[in-house]
C-alpha positions in Angstrom: 67.8 38.6 11.8 66.4 36.0 14.0 65.5 32.5 12.8 61.8 33.2 13.2 62.1 36.3 11.0 64.1 34.4 8.3 61.5 31.6 8.3 58.7 34.1 7.9 60.5 35.8 5.0 61.0 32.4 3.3 57.3 31.4 3.8 56.1 34.8 2.5 58.5 34.7 -0.4 57.4 31.3 -1.7 53.7 31.7 -1.1 52.7 32.5 -4.7 55.6 31.0 -6.7 54.8 28.7 -9.6 55.5 25.0 -9.3 58.8 25.2 -11.3 60.1 27.9 -8.9 59.0 25.9 -5.9 60.9 22.9 -7.2 64.0 25.1 -7.4 63.5 26.2 -3.8 63.0 22.6 -2.7 66.2 21.5 -4.5 68.1 24.3 -2.8 66.8 23.2 0.6 67.8 19.6 -0.1 71.2 20.9 -1.2 71.7 22.9 2.1 70.5 19.9 4.2 72.9 17.6 2.3 75.8 20.0 2.9 74.9 20.3 6.6 74.7 16.5 6.9 78.1 16.1 5.4 79.6 18.9 7.5 83.0 20.2 6.5 83.7 17.1 4.5 81.1 18.2 1.9 83.2 18.4 -1.2 82.8 18.2 -5.0 82.3 14.4 -4.9 79.4 14.7 -2.5 78.0 17.6 -4.5 78.2 15.5 -7.7 76.5 12.5 -6.0 73.7 14.9 -4.7 73.2 16.4 -8.1 73.2 13.0 -9.8 70.4 11.9 -7.4 68.4 15.1 -8.1 68.9 14.7 -11.9 67.7 11.1 -11.7 64.6 12.2 -9.9 64.0 14.9 -12.5 64.6 12.5 -15.3 62.0 10.1 -13.8 59.5 12.9 -13.6 60.2 14.1 -17.2 60.0 10.5 -18.5 56.7 10.0 -16.9 55.4 13.3 -18.4 56.6 12.3 -21.9 55.1 8.9 -21.6 51.7 10.5 -20.8 52.2 13.0 -23.5 52.8 10.4 -26.2 50.5 7.7 -24.9 48.7 6.1 -27.8 50.6 8.4 -30.2 50.6 6.0 -33.2 46.9 5.6 -33.1 46.1 9.2 -32.6 48.5 10.4 -35.3 48.5 7.7 -38.0 51.0 8.2 -40.8 48.3 8.1 -43.4 46.5 11.1 -41.7 49.7 13.1 -41.7 50.4 12.5 -45.4 46.9 13.5 -46.6 
């Protein structure tokens, strides 16, 4: 297949994916780019560093989500209300 054909298959394939799946595709693209940048010296240590960076970004996103989810939690769900 030509590069143009492959790009078209990828574009068509991701068109209606949900956000979580798009994130997986983006992570894979970043992985492939990191591997290409490292060339043949891409090894387990480079992979571990790449994954640590991705997990840190994911952790920051999840932390932000949790902070929003539990914002003003103590006022919204007072202990007295739960016990009654």
